[in-house]
Backbone as numpy.savetxt, mean C-alpha at the origin, in Angstrom:
# Nx Ny Nz CAx CAy CAz Cx Cy Cz
26.09 20.95 11.95 24.95 21.72 12.42 23.66 21.23 11.78
23.68 20.92 10.48 22.51 20.40 9.77 22.00 19.13 10.44
22.93 18.28 10.87 22.53 17.03 11.52 21.72 17.27 12.78
22.00 18.31 13.52 21.25 18.57 14.75 19.79 18.90 14.43
19.54 19.63 13.33 18.17 19.94 12.94 17.45 18.67 12.48
18.16 17.85 11.76 17.58 16.59 11.29 17.26 15.69 12.48
18.18 15.59 13.41 17.96 14.76 14.60 16.79 15.27 15.43
16.64 16.58 15.53 15.50 17.15 16.25 14.18 16.74 15.60
14.13 16.83 14.28 12.91 16.45 13.56 12.63 14.96 13.71
13.65 14.12 13.60 13.48 12.68 13.77 13.03 12.33 15.19
13.58 13.01 16.18 13.21 12.74 17.57 11.74 13.04 17.83
11.17 13.94 17.05 9.76 14.27 17.21 8.87 13.38 16.36
9.46 12.37 15.73 8.66 11.39 14.99 8.44 11.70 13.52
9.20 12.61 12.96 9.03 12.95 11.55 9.92 12.10 10.67
9.45 11.84 9.48 10.25 11.12 8.51 11.15 12.13 7.82
12.45 11.91 7.89 13.41 12.81 7.28 14.15 12.03 6.20
14.13 12.56 5.00 14.84 11.94 3.90 16.02 12.82 3.57
17.22 12.25 3.66 18.42 13.02 3.34 18.79 12.73 1.89
18.86 13.77 1.10 19.19 13.64 -0.32 20.66 13.99 -0.53
21.33 13.16 -1.29 22.74 13.38 -1.57 22.95 14.36 -2.72
21.92 14.52 -3.54 22.02 15.42 -4.68 20.91 16.46 -4.60
20.99 17.46 -5.45 19.94 18.46 -5.51 18.65 17.82 -6.00
17.54 18.27 -5.47 16.25 17.74 -5.86 15.53 18.78 -6.70
15.05 18.36 -7.82 14.36 19.20 -8.77 13.04 19.71 -8.17
12.75 20.99 -8.32 11.50 21.56 -7.78 10.27 20.93 -8.41
10.35 20.56 -9.68 9.21 19.92 -10.33 8.90 18.58 -9.66
9.93 17.85 -9.26 9.74 16.58 -8.56 9.03 16.83 -7.23
9.48 17.81 -6.48 8.87 18.13 -5.19 7.41 18.54 -5.38
7.15 19.39 -6.38 5.77 19.83 -6.65 4.88 18.66 -7.02
5.40 17.73 -7.80 4.63 16.54 -8.18 4.29 15.72 -6.95
5.26 15.51 -6.08 5.03 14.72 -4.87 4.02 15.40 -3.95
4.14 16.71 -3.78 3.21 17.41 -2.90 1.80 17.44 -3.48
1.70 17.49 -4.80 0.39 17.44 -5.44 -0.23 16.07 -5.28
0.59 15.05 -5.44 0.12 13.67 -5.34 -0.31 13.34 -3.92
0.41 13.83 -2.94 0.14 13.54 -1.52 -0.18 14.84 -0.82
-1.45 15.13 -0.68 -1.89 16.40 -0.12 -1.39 16.63 1.31
-1.24 15.57 2.09 -0.89 15.72 3.51 0.61 15.70 3.77
1.40 15.63 2.72 2.85 15.57 2.88 3.45 16.89 2.40
4.35 17.40 3.20 5.03 18.64 2.84 6.53 18.35 2.82
7.16 18.67 1.71 8.60 18.53 1.59 9.23 19.89 1.83
10.25 19.92 2.66 10.95 21.18 2.89 12.37 20.88 3.34
13.22 21.81 3.13 14.60 21.68 3.60 14.63 21.98 5.09
15.31 21.17 5.84 15.43 21.39 7.28 16.76 22.08 7.52
16.68 23.35 7.89 17.90 24.10 8.19 17.61 25.10 9.31
18.58 25.89 9.65 18.48 26.81 10.79 17.35 27.82 10.61
17.10 28.26 9.38 16.11 29.29 9.15 14.67 28.82 9.42
14.40 27.56 9.19 13.01 27.12 9.29 12.80 25.94 10.24
13.84 25.39 10.80 13.70 24.18 11.62 12.70 24.35 12.76
12.81 25.41 13.51 11.90 25.61 14.64 10.45 25.75 14.18
10.23 26.56 13.14 8.87 26.75 12.64 8.31 25.48 12.03
9.12 24.77 11.30 8.69 23.53 10.68 8.26 22.54 11.74
9.07 22.37 12.75 8.75 21.39 13.78 7.50 21.80 14.53
7.36 23.08 14.86 6.17 23.54 15.56 4.92 23.34 14.70
5.01 23.67 13.44 3.86 23.58 12.55 3.44 22.13 12.34
4.38 21.28 11.99 4.02 19.89 11.69 3.71 19.12 12.95
4.20 19.55 14.08 3.90 18.88 15.33 2.39 18.93 15.59
1.76 20.02 15.25 0.32 20.15 15.41 -0.41 19.14 14.54
0.07 18.91 13.33 -0.55 17.93 12.45 -0.41 16.53 13.01
0.73 16.20 13.57 0.98 14.85 14.06 0.20 14.53 15.33
-0.15 15.54 16.11 -0.90 15.30 17.33 -2.26 14.70 17.00
-2.82 15.09 15.87 -4.14 14.60 15.48 -4.14 13.10 15.17
-3.01 12.54 14.81 -2.93 11.11 14.49 -2.39 10.35 15.68
-2.95 9.19 15.92 -2.40 8.33 16.96 -1.07 7.78 16.48
-0.32 7.22 17.39 0.97 6.65 17.01 0.79 5.53 15.99
-0.24 4.70 16.19 -0.51 3.61 15.26 -0.89 4.14 13.88
-1.73 5.16 13.84 -2.12 5.76 12.56 -0.92 6.38 11.87
-0.03 6.99 12.65 1.16 7.60 12.07 2.05 6.54 11.43
2.19 5.40 12.11 2.99 4.30 11.53 2.36 3.81 10.24
1.04 3.65 10.25 0.33 3.21 9.04 0.52 4.21 7.91
0.42 5.48 8.23 0.60 6.53 7.23 2.01 6.49 6.66
2.99 6.28 7.51 4.38 6.21 7.06 4.57 5.04 6.12
4.04 3.88 6.49 4.14 2.70 5.60 3.46 2.97 4.27
2.28 3.56 4.32 1.54 3.87 3.11 2.34 4.80 2.20
2.91 5.85 2.77 3.67 6.82 1.98 4.94 6.19 1.40
5.58 5.32 2.17 6.77 4.63 1.65 6.37 3.77 0.46
5.30 3.02 0.59 4.82 2.18 -0.52 4.47 3.00 -1.73
3.78 4.13 -1.53 3.41 4.99 -2.65 4.64 5.59 -3.32
5.62 5.96 -2.52 6.85 6.51 -3.07 7.58 5.46 -3.90
7.70 4.26 -3.37 8.34 3.17 -4.12 7.61 2.93 -5.44
6.31 2.92 -5.38 5.50 2.68 -6.56 5.70 3.78 -7.60
5.80 5.01 -7.14 5.89 6.13 -8.08 7.26 6.28 -8.73
8.31 5.78 -8.11 9.64 5.99 -8.68 10.18 4.78 -9.42
9.45 3.67 -9.40 9.95 2.45 -10.05 9.32 2.25 -11.42
10.11 1.67 -12.30 9.60 1.28 -13.61 8.72 0.04 -13.45
8.00 -0.33 -14.50 7.15 -1.53 -14.46 7.98 -2.76 -14.11
9.16 -2.88 -14.72 10.01 -4.04 -14.46 10.46 -4.08 -13.00
10.82 -2.92 -12.45 11.23 -2.85 -11.04 10.06 -3.18 -10.12
8.87 -2.71 -10.49 7.68 -3.01 -9.68 7.45 -4.52 -9.61
7.53 -5.17 -10.76 7.33 -6.62 -10.81 8.35 -7.33 -9.93
9.59 -6.90 -10.03 10.67 -7.55 -9.28 10.55 -7.32 -7.78
10.10 -6.13 -7.40 10.07 -5.76 -5.97 8.64 -5.62 -5.43
7.70 -6.35 -6.04 6.29 -6.22 -5.68 6.04 -6.50 -4.20
6.77 -7.45 -3.62 6.52 -7.79 -2.22 6.90 -6.63 -1.29
8.02 -5.97 -1.58 8.42 -4.81 -0.79 7.37 -3.72 -0.86
6.90 -3.46 -2.06 5.93 -2.40 -2.28 4.60 -2.73 -1.60
4.08 -3.93 -1.89 2.74 -4.27 -1.40 2.72 -4.44 0.12
3.81 -4.92 0.69 3.83 -5.05 2.15 3.74 -3.69 2.83
4.41 -2.69 2.27 4.31 -1.33 2.81 2.89 -0.79 2.63
2.36 -0.94 1.43 1.02 -0.42 1.14 -0.05 -1.10 1.99
0.07 -2.42 2.16 -0.93 -3.15 2.95 -0.92 -2.72 4.41
0.25 -2.41 4.94 0.32 -1.96 6.34 -0.42 -0.65 6.54
-0.52 0.15 5.50 -1.24 1.41 5.60 -2.59 1.41 4.89
-3.03 0.26 4.43 -4.25 0.20 3.62 -5.51 0.64 4.36
-5.51 0.56 5.68 -6.66 1.01 6.45 -6.92 2.50 6.31
-5.92 3.24 5.87 -6.06 4.69 5.70 -6.49 5.06 4.28
-6.58 4.07 3.40 -6.97 4.33 2.01 -8.49 4.25 1.94
-9.13 5.38 1.61 -10.59 5.38 1.57 -11.17 5.68 0.19
-10.33 6.06 -0.74 -10.81 6.33 -2.10 -11.01 5.00 -2.84
-12.16 4.84 -3.47 -12.51 3.59 -4.17 -11.46 3.21 -5.21
-11.06 4.16 -6.02 -10.09 3.89 -7.08 -8.74 3.44 -6.53
-8.31 4.07 -5.44 -7.04 3.70 -4.81 -7.12 2.30 -4.20
-8.28 1.97 -3.63 -8.46 0.64 -3.04 -8.44 -0.43 -4.14
-9.04 -0.12 -5.28 -9.04 -1.06 -6.40 -7.61 -1.25 -6.94
-6.88 -0.16 -7.05 -5.48 -0.25 -7.50 -4.65 -1.09 -6.54
-4.86 -0.88 -5.26 -4.15 -1.65 -4.24 -4.55 -3.13 -4.31
-5.82 -3.40 -4.56 -6.28 -4.78 -4.72 -5.62 -5.42 -5.94
-5.47 -4.67 -7.02 -4.79 -5.18 -8.22 -3.33 -5.51 -7.94
-2.68 -4.67 -7.16 -1.29 -4.94 -6.78 -1.20 -6.18 -5.90
-2.19 -6.39 -5.04 -2.23 -7.61 -4.23 -2.40 -8.83 -5.12
-3.18 -8.70 -6.18 -3.34 -9.81 -7.13 -2.01 -10.14 -7.80
-1.26 -9.14 -8.20 0.06 -9.36 -8.80 0.98 -10.06 -7.80
0.98 -9.60 -6.56 1.81 -10.22 -5.53 1.37 -11.65 -5.26
0.07 -11.88 -5.24 -0.45 -13.24 -5.00 -0.02 -14.19 -6.12
-0.08 -13.71 -7.35 0.35 -14.55 -8.49 1.84 -14.87 -8.41
2.62 -13.87 -8.05 4.07 -14.09 -7.93 4.37 -15.05 -6.78
3.67 -14.90 -5.66 3.87 -15.82 -4.52 3.47 -17.24 -4.92
2.37 -17.37 -5.64 1.93 -18.70 -6.09 2.98 -19.35 -6.97
3.53 -18.58 -7.90 4.54 -19.15 -8.81 5.81 -19.54 -8.08
6.03 -18.95 -6.89 7.18 -19.31 -6.05 6.80 -20.40 -5.04
5.62 -20.96 -5.20 5.03 -21.95 -4.29 4.93 -21.46 -2.85
4.78 -20.18 -2.68 4.53 -19.59 -1.36 3.01 -19.43 -1.23
2.33 -20.55 -1.08 0.88 -20.57 -1.14 0.20 -19.78 -0.02
0.73 -19.86 1.18 0.13 -19.13 2.30 0.21 -17.63 2.04
1.35 -17.16 1.58 1.50 -15.73 1.24 0.54 -15.36 0.12
0.41 -16.25 -0.86 -0.51 -15.98 -1.98 -1.94 -15.83 -1.49
-2.35 -16.70 -0.57 -3.71 -16.60 0.00 -3.87 -15.27 0.72
-2.85 -14.89 1.49 -2.93 -13.63 2.25 -3.06 -12.42 1.32
-2.28 -12.40 0.25 -2.37 -11.28 -0.69 -3.73 -11.25 -1.39
-4.20 -12.41 -1.83 -5.51 -12.47 -2.50 -6.62 -12.05 -1.54
-6.56 -12.52 -0.32 -7.57 -12.17 0.68 -7.54 -10.68 1.00
-6.34 -10.13 1.09 -6.22 -8.68 1.34 -6.84 -7.91 0.18
-6.60 -8.36 -1.04 -7.21 -7.70 -2.20 -8.73 -7.72 -2.14
-9.27 -8.87 -1.74 -10.73 -9.00 -1.62 -11.26 -8.06 -0.54
-10.58 -7.99 0.59 -11.01 -7.11 1.68 -10.98 -5.64 1.25
-9.97 -5.28 0.48 -9.84 -3.89 0.05 -11.02 -3.45 -0.83
-11.46 -4.33 -1.68 -12.57 -3.98 -2.57 -13.90 -4.07 -1.82
-14.03 -5.06 -0.96 -15.26 -5.26 -0.21 -16.18 -6.23 -0.92
-16.88 -7.00 -0.15 -17.73 -8.05 -0.72 -18.85 -7.51 -1.59
-19.29 -6.32 -1.35 -20.38 -5.76 -2.13 -19.96 -5.22 -3.49
-18.72 -5.40 -3.87 -18.20 -4.76 -5.09 -18.16 -5.69 -6.30
-18.83 -6.80 -6.22 -18.81 -7.73 -7.36 -19.31 -7.06 -8.64
-20.31 -6.20 -8.57 -20.85 -5.57 -9.77 -19.87 -4.56 -10.35
-19.22 -3.78 -9.50 -18.32 -2.72 -9.99 -16.96 -3.26 -10.42
-16.47 -4.30 -9.77 -15.12 -4.82 -10.03 -15.16 -6.32 -10.29
-16.05 -6.72 -11.15 -16.31 -8.14 -11.34 -15.05 -8.92 -11.73
-14.34 -8.48 -12.75 -13.16 -9.22 -13.22 -12.09 -9.34 -12.14
-11.84 -8.25 -11.44 -10.83 -8.26 -10.38 -11.27 -9.16 -9.24
-12.52 -9.07 -8.83 -13.02 -9.92 -7.75 -12.94 -11.39 -8.15
-13.31 -11.70 -9.38 -13.26 -13.09 -9.84 -11.82 -13.60 -9.86
-10.89 -12.77 -10.34 -9.48 -13.17 -10.39 -8.91 -13.40 -8.98
-9.24 -12.52 -8.05 -8.76 -12.68 -6.67 -9.34 -13.93 -6.02
-10.63 -14.17 -6.21 -11.28 -15.35 -5.63 -10.77 -16.63 -6.28
-10.60 -16.60 -7.59 -10.09 -17.77 -8.31 -8.71 -18.15 -7.78
-7.84 -17.17 -7.65 -6.49 -17.43 -7.16 -6.51 -17.89 -5.70
-7.35 -17.25 -4.88 -7.45 -17.64 -3.47 -7.91 -19.09 -3.33
-8.89 -19.47 -4.13 -9.39 -20.84 -4.08 -8.31 -21.83 -4.54
-7.62 -21.49 -5.60 -6.58 -22.38 -6.13 -5.45 -22.60 -5.12
-4.94 -21.53 -4.55 -3.83 -21.70 -3.62 -4.28 -22.30 -2.29
-5.53 -22.06 -1.91 -6.05 -22.74 -0.72 -6.07 -24.25 -0.95
-6.49 -24.66 -2.13 -6.48 -26.09 -2.48 -5.05 -26.63 -2.51
-4.15 -25.91 -3.13 -2.76 -26.35 -3.24 -2.08 -26.47 -1.87
-2.54 -25.66 -0.92 -1.93 -25.70 0.41 -2.71 -26.58 1.39
-3.74 -27.25 0.88 -4.49 -28.18 1.72 -5.51 -27.52 2.63
-5.84 -26.27 2.37 -6.83 -25.55 3.18 -8.20 -25.64 2.48
-8.77 -26.83 2.54 -9.97 -27.13 1.77 -11.21 -26.40 2.27
-11.30 -26.15 3.56 -12.44 -25.41 4.09 -12.44 -23.99 3.55
-11.27 -23.36 3.55 -11.16 -22.00 3.01 -11.45 -22.00 1.51
-10.95 -23.03 0.81 -11.21 -23.13 -0.62 -12.72 -23.21 -0.88
-13.40 -24.03 -0.09 -14.85 -24.19 -0.26 -15.59 -22.88 -0.02
-15.19 -22.13 1.00 -15.80 -20.83 1.29 -15.64 -19.86 0.12
-14.44 -19.83 -0.45 -14.16 -18.92 -1.57 -14.96 -19.34 -2.79
-14.99 -20.64 -3.08 -15.74 -21.15 -4.24 -17.23 -20.83 -4.08
-17.77 -21.02 -2.87 -19.19 -20.71 -2.64 -19.49 -19.24 -2.88
-18.56 -18.39 -2.49 -18.76 -16.96 -2.72 -18.77 -16.64 -4.22
-17.89 -17.31 -4.95 -17.87 -17.11 -6.41 -19.19 -17.58 -7.01
-19.66 -18.74 -6.57 -20.92 -19.27 -7.10 -22.10 -18.34 -6.82
-22.09 -17.70 -5.68 -23.16 -16.76 -5.32 -23.12 -15.49 -6.16
-21.94 -15.12 -6.63 -21.78 -13.83 -7.30 -21.41 -13.90 -8.77
-21.16 -15.07 -9.30 -20.68 -15.15 -10.69 -21.82 -14.90 -11.69
-21.43 -14.35 -12.82 -22.38 -14.07 -13.90 -22.73 -15.34 -14.66
-21.74 -16.21 -14.77 -21.92 -17.44 -15.54 -21.50 -18.62 -14.69
-22.21 -19.70 -14.82 -21.96 -20.87 -13.99 -20.60 -21.48 -14.26
-20.09 -21.38 -15.47 -18.85 -22.06 -15.83 -17.59 -21.28 -15.49
-17.70 -20.17 -14.84 -16.50 -19.39 -14.49 -15.79 -20.08 -13.36
């Protein structure tokens, strides 16, 4: 019977997470506090109809594309929140790929900077694996997230992203892109020798 309620919610486009063990209320409260637009609840006979009716109204406001982006973003945030530093390093590509797919929905400056920093970590890891094209994509995504006008506020991060983008562009033979990145650094750097 529980499966029918879960299937109904999934058919309406909701993300349903089935837990094999009891979930601590403090964990749920932390997640709901962290993500204002996400509501965790048990799907059962007592509330299934009301839950679906209530959340259906929320989902109508988002387009299908926005809903997919939001889902990717929430998956990435969840992965990030439950992993240790070592696990994050090991699984950075899984995390950042989810977050980047939903990055268009991130509008808080601090969150965008954090996401750009994670892209820098992924770019460095891709470079060390000689995946230069992926490294350029991660570095470029980090730059886009911060925005070109942010050199004053995020100087070190912008310089690190541009430096890495230029290096891997050179290593992959994309000299025009390398030149564009270097010129941008020259226009915005504090010191000529950086």
